[in-house]
N, CA and C of each residue as an Amber inpcrd file, in Angstrom:
protein
   261
   0.8470000  -1.1770000   0.0000000   0.0000000   0.0000000   0.0000000
   0.8950000   1.2430000   0.0000000   0.5890000   2.1930000  -0.8260000
   1.3330000   3.4370000  -0.9170000   0.6090000   4.5210000  -0.1350000
   1.3530000   5.2600000   0.6380000   0.7790000   6.3300000   1.4550000
   0.7390000   7.6350000   0.6620000  -0.4410000   8.1430000   0.4340000
  -0.6140000   9.3930000  -0.3050000  -0.0420000  10.5810000   0.4680000
  -0.1560000  10.5390000   1.8080000   0.3800000  11.6320000   2.6220000
   1.8820000  11.7900000   2.4030000   2.6010000  10.6650000   2.3730000
   4.0440000  10.7190000   2.1610000   4.3860000  11.2360000   0.7680000
   3.5860000  10.8560000  -0.2220000   3.8220000  11.3020000  -1.6000000
   3.6230000  12.8050000  -1.7490000   2.6700000  13.3720000  -1.0060000
   2.2560000  14.7590000  -1.2090000   2.9890000  15.7670000  -0.3370000
   3.8300000  15.3400000   0.5750000   4.4820000  16.2940000   1.4760000
   5.6210000  17.0310000   0.8000000   5.7830000  18.2690000   1.1920000
   6.9190000  19.0800000   0.7640000   7.6360000  19.5680000   2.0180000
   8.8410000  20.0320000   1.8560000   9.6590000  20.4480000   2.9960000
   9.2900000  21.8560000   3.4470000   8.7160000  22.0140000   4.6440000
   8.4250000  23.3540000   5.1590000   9.6580000  23.9520000   5.8370000
   9.6670000  25.2270000   6.0060000  10.7110000  25.8680000   6.8040000
  10.3640000  25.6590000   8.2750000  11.3350000  25.3430000   9.1170000
  11.0530000  25.1860000  10.5430000  10.4720000  26.4720000  11.1340000
   9.4380000  26.3380000  11.9530000   8.7800000  27.4890000  12.5670000
   9.4950000  27.9870000  13.8110000  10.2230000  27.1070000  14.4630000
  10.7740000  27.4730000  15.7550000  12.2800000  27.2610000  15.8000000
  12.9070000  27.9780000  16.7120000  14.3330000  27.7690000  16.9340000
  14.5220000  26.4010000  17.5820000  15.5940000  25.7480000  17.2710000
  15.8080000  24.4070000  17.8080000  17.2360000  24.1870000  18.2620000
  18.0100000  25.2330000  18.3440000  19.4150000  25.1010000  18.7120000
  19.5880000  24.4500000  20.0820000  18.6640000  24.7140000  20.9900000
  18.7440000  24.1700000  22.3430000  17.9390000  22.8860000  22.4930000
  17.4950000  22.3000000  21.3900000  16.7080000  21.0740000  21.4470000
  15.2430000  21.3440000  21.2080000  14.4100000  20.5260000  21.7880000
  12.9580000  20.6550000  21.6220000  12.4840000  21.9630000  22.2550000
  11.9040000  22.8810000  21.4600000  11.4670000  24.1620000  22.0140000
  10.4490000  24.0220000  23.1490000   9.5320000  23.0490000  23.0430000
   8.5250000  22.8580000  24.0870000   9.1620000  22.3360000  25.3740000
  10.0960000  21.4070000  25.2480000  10.8130000  20.9050000  26.4250000
  11.6240000  22.0300000  27.0630000  12.3240000  22.7770000  26.2310000
  13.1550000  23.8670000  26.7170000  12.3060000  24.8940000  27.4780000
  11.1390000  25.2400000  26.9280000  10.2510000  26.2110000  27.5750000
   9.7680000  25.7200000  28.9380000   9.6380000  24.4040000  29.0840000
   9.1800000  23.8240000  30.3490000  10.3340000  23.5570000  31.3180000
  11.5620000  23.8800000  30.8920000  12.7160000  23.6550000  31.7410000
  13.2280000  22.2270000  31.7150000  12.7750000  21.4390000  30.7380000
  13.2230000  20.0490000  30.6100000  14.3120000  19.9600000  29.5480000
  15.3100000  19.1690000  29.8230000  16.4070000  19.0070000  28.8780000
  16.6610000  17.5330000  28.5980000  15.6320000  16.7240000  28.7230000
  15.7720000  15.2760000  28.5510000  15.1600000  14.7690000  27.2500000
  15.0650000  15.6340000  26.2400000  14.5790000  15.2010000  24.9240000
  15.6650000  14.3320000  24.2870000  15.2610000  13.4830000  23.3310000
  16.1990000  12.5440000  22.7090000  16.5440000  12.9830000  21.2850000
  15.5500000  13.0200000  20.3870000  15.7700000  13.4120000  18.9970000
  14.6910000  14.4030000  18.5850000  14.9920000  15.1800000  17.5460000
  14.0430000  16.1760000  17.0540000  13.3390000  15.6880000  15.8010000
  12.1070000  16.1430000  15.6260000  11.2800000  15.8410000  14.4650000
  10.7320000  17.1480000  13.9100000  10.4040000  17.1500000  12.6120000
   9.8580000  18.3150000  11.9280000   8.4990000  17.9500000  11.3460000
   7.4670000  18.7160000  11.6960000   6.1390000  18.5000000  11.1150000
   6.1800000  18.9620000   9.6620000   5.8140000  18.0880000   8.7490000
   5.8800000  18.4020000   7.3250000   4.7000000  19.2610000   6.8620000
   3.7270000  19.5100000   7.7280000   2.6100000  20.3840000   7.3780000
   2.8850000  21.8210000   7.7820000   3.3160000  22.0260000   9.0290000
   3.4410000  23.3970000   9.5300000   4.8540000  23.8230000   9.9050000
   5.8010000  22.8890000   9.9640000   7.1740000  23.2420000  10.2780000
   7.5190000  23.2430000  11.7540000   6.6170000  22.7850000  12.6180000
   6.9080000  22.7090000  14.0440000   8.0700000  21.7510000  14.2910000
   9.0020000  22.1380000  15.1290000  10.0850000  21.2690000  15.5680000
   9.7280000  20.7990000  16.9690000   9.7900000  19.4870000  17.2000000
   9.4140000  18.9260000  18.4990000  10.1690000  17.6210000  18.7330000
  10.0880000  17.1190000  19.9620000  10.8190000  15.9040000  20.3210000
  10.0810000  14.6390000  19.8760000  10.8540000  13.5490000  19.8020000
  10.3710000  12.2680000  19.2860000   9.6860000  11.4190000  20.3610000
   9.2040000  10.2570000  19.9640000   8.5280000   9.3550000  20.8920000
   9.4660000   8.6820000  21.8810000  10.7700000   8.7300000  21.6520000
  11.7250000   8.2080000  22.6300000  11.9700000   9.2230000  23.7460000
  11.4990000  10.4320000  23.5670000  11.6070000  11.4810000  24.5800000
  10.4180000  11.3790000  25.5320000  10.6000000  11.7170000  26.8000000
   9.5050000  11.5920000  27.7660000   8.2360000  12.3640000  27.3940000
   8.3710000  13.5610000  26.8370000   7.1880000  14.3870000  26.5510000
   6.5010000  14.0420000  25.2280000   7.1960000  13.4000000  24.3070000
   6.6190000  12.9870000  23.0160000   5.8380000  14.1260000  22.3370000
   6.4630000  15.2880000  22.2330000   5.7640000  16.4620000  21.7120000
   5.3070000  16.3280000  20.2670000   6.0480000  15.6220000  19.4000000
   5.5950000  15.5120000  18.0120000   4.3410000  14.6520000  17.9180000
   4.2720000  13.5680000  18.6560000   3.0480000  12.7490000  18.6540000
   1.8730000  13.5320000  19.2290000   2.1310000  14.3290000  20.2650000
   1.0730000  15.1690000  20.8360000   0.6060000  16.2020000  19.8120000
   1.5360000  16.7340000  19.0340000   1.1840000  17.6960000  17.9810000
   0.2860000  17.0330000  16.9330000   0.6520000  15.8250000  16.5220000
  -0.1920000  15.1020000  15.5650000  -1.5850000  14.8780000  16.1390000
  -1.6730000  14.4410000  17.3870000  -2.9750000  14.1750000  18.0090000
  -3.8290000  15.4390000  18.0910000  -3.2100000  16.5700000  18.3820000
  -3.9510000  17.8220000  18.5280000  -4.3130000  18.4580000  17.1970000
  -3.4000000  18.3970000  16.2290000  -3.5780000  19.1210000  14.9640000
  -3.9670000  18.2460000  13.7820000  -3.6970000  16.9510000  13.8710000
  -4.0220000  16.0470000  12.7700000  -3.0580000  16.1130000  11.6020000
  -1.9200000  16.7540000  11.7770000  -0.9300000  16.8160000  10.6940000
  -0.3230000  15.4280000  10.5380000  -0.4320000  14.8360000   9.3350000
  -0.1340000  13.4140000   9.1880000   1.3340000  13.0120000   9.1110000
   2.2330000  13.8720000   8.6060000   3.6000000  13.4250000   8.3310000
   4.6290000  14.2840000   9.0670000   5.6100000  13.6070000   9.6410000
   6.7620000  14.2780000  10.2220000   8.0010000  13.6160000   9.6390000
   9.1390000  14.2980000   9.7900000  10.3980000  13.6870000   9.3800000
  11.4200000  13.8760000  10.4740000  12.4480000  13.0440000  10.4340000
  13.5470000  13.2120000  11.3640000  14.1980000  14.5580000  11.0980000
  14.5510000  15.2530000  12.1540000  15.2300000  16.5310000  12.0310000
  16.6430000  16.4160000  12.5910000  17.1600000  15.1920000  12.5750000
  18.5160000  14.9290000  13.0240000  19.4760000  15.0560000  11.8450000
  20.6800000  15.5660000  12.0840000  21.6650000  15.7000000  10.9910000
  21.9140000  14.3600000  10.2920000  21.8720000  14.3890000   8.9640000
  22.1350000  13.1930000   8.1760000  20.9520000  12.2500000   8.0140000
  19.8120000  12.5680000   8.6080000  18.6250000  11.7180000   8.4780000
  17.5420000  12.4490000   7.7070000  16.8400000  11.7160000   6.8430000
  15.7630000  12.3420000   6.0680000  14.5080000  11.4840000   5.9990000
  14.4370000  10.4150000   6.8040000  13.2560000   9.5460000   6.7510000
  12.0340000  10.2910000   7.2880000  10.8740000   9.8740000   6.7780000
   9.5970000  10.4750000   7.1680000   8.6710000   9.3910000   7.7100000
   7.6990000   9.7970000   8.5240000   6.7250000   8.8820000   9.1030000
   5.3350000   9.4740000   8.9390000   4.3960000   8.6550000   8.4520000
   2.9990000   9.0530000   8.3620000   2.2500000   8.4320000   9.5320000
   1.7280000   9.2790000  10.4080000   0.9450000   8.7990000  11.5560000
  -0.3650000   8.1600000  11.1040000  -0.9900000   8.7140000  10.0830000
  -2.2960000   8.2320000   9.6300000  -2.2210000   6.8110000   9.0810000
  -1.2340000   6.5490000   8.2450000  -1.1140000   5.2410000   7.5930000
  -0.0560000   4.3440000   8.2420000   0.6080000   4.8780000   9.2750000
   1.6720000   4.1410000   9.9710000   2.6710000   3.5560000   8.9910000
   3.1890000   4.4430000   8.1370000   4.1660000   4.0440000   7.1180000
   5.3970000   4.9350000   7.1680000   6.5200000   4.3000000   6.9460000
   7.8060000   4.9890000   6.8570000   8.0630000   5.3430000   5.4110000
   8.5950000   6.5210000   5.1770000   8.8640000   6.9230000   3.8010000
  10.1810000   7.6100000   3.6510000
């Protein structure tokens, strides 16, 4: 099965600064994020599911934006929450 969401995504510009890690974690005074992710719909930068706060999954649940990608140096894989497919 081919995921249409993965086919249709384009690269947005990041909306938030991320030099210090996950902006939401940083704002809450937490520094225990693991990896960063980029929402392919709006450009939000947030922490991954291996991080305690799981901000990118929370963003998907709240906003319904279907695709995120790794925002780690050297990585470009994408994940569709709706179809649970890697792209």
